[in-house]
N, C-alpha and C positions, 0 to 999 in steps of 0.2 A: 662533908654527907650534901650537903646543900650546892655545891657544884658535880658532884657525882648525878640529882636531880633533872639536874637544870640542861647535863649534859645529855641524858637521856631522854628527854622530855626531847629537845634541841633533835638529838637521831629519828628518836619515831613521826614526826612531821617531815623528819628529811624522806624517807620510804613513804611516804603519805605522798607527797607532792611526785616522788619520781612516776606514786602507781597508777596518780593522776595524770601524769605526764604522757608516761605507757600507752594506760587507756586511748588520753583525745590525743594521739601520735595511729593508734588505731584506728578508729573512728574518719581520721580524713584520710586515709592510704584507702582505707570502704568507701568510703565515700568518693574517693576521686576514682579508682576501680569505678562506681555502679554511673559515672555518669561522663563516663570518660576520657578524662582529660591528659594531657598533654601539654610539656611547657613545650613546643613543637612548636604546640598548636591553638600556640594562645601568646596575640600578638595584641601590646599596649600600643592607640596610636595618641599621641600628644596636641589636644585638637584649643587653640585659644577660644580665650571666649572673643562671639562673634561685635564689631567696632567700628563705628560708623572711625574714617582715617577722615585727619582733622582738612582736609581740604577740602570733602562733603562738607562736615559740618560749616565752617565758613561760609560756603556754596549755596547750604542751605537755608541756610538766616539772611543774607542778604537778598536770596528769593523775598523771604516774608519780608523782611525790613523795602525790601520794593511792593512790593502787594498791597501793604500797607499803605503806603503814601502813593499811590493813582486810584487805588479807593478814595481812601480821605480825598483827592484832586479830584478827582469824580462829583467826587457829594460836593462842593463845593462849587464845581464851571456846572453842576444841576442845579444845585438853588441860586448864581446867579443868571441862569438862560431864562426858567422857569419856575418860577416863584409858585406860582400858587399850584403846579402840578406838588412840589414838594415836599408846600407846606402838607396840600392832602396825604400824601402816602407818609409822612410824618406825624399826624392827629392821627390815623389810622393803625399803621402800625405804634404807638406809645398807646392806643385804647386798648388794643390784640392785649398789649405786657400786661394791662393792669387791667383786662378780662372786664373791659368794657364793653 
């Protein structure tokens, strides 16, 4: 008797699932009809993520490195040639950062 009740319960749930599937199919068909979408008009485009090419990344890294080296060289030359001006700007800049 236990097997008969189990098979009866599974038969009832299978009928319920089939009924839900049919309701889902009809609602999807109604939705497709209202939107007017057909398979022939839907196009999927394979779009890759935007990436920087490795060559451009290396170029950018070297550009930044040379800019930093150029700025440091400029500061050292300025300090050697115009000591008073460099010290004045350095003191003024530090006081601005400290809020004095």
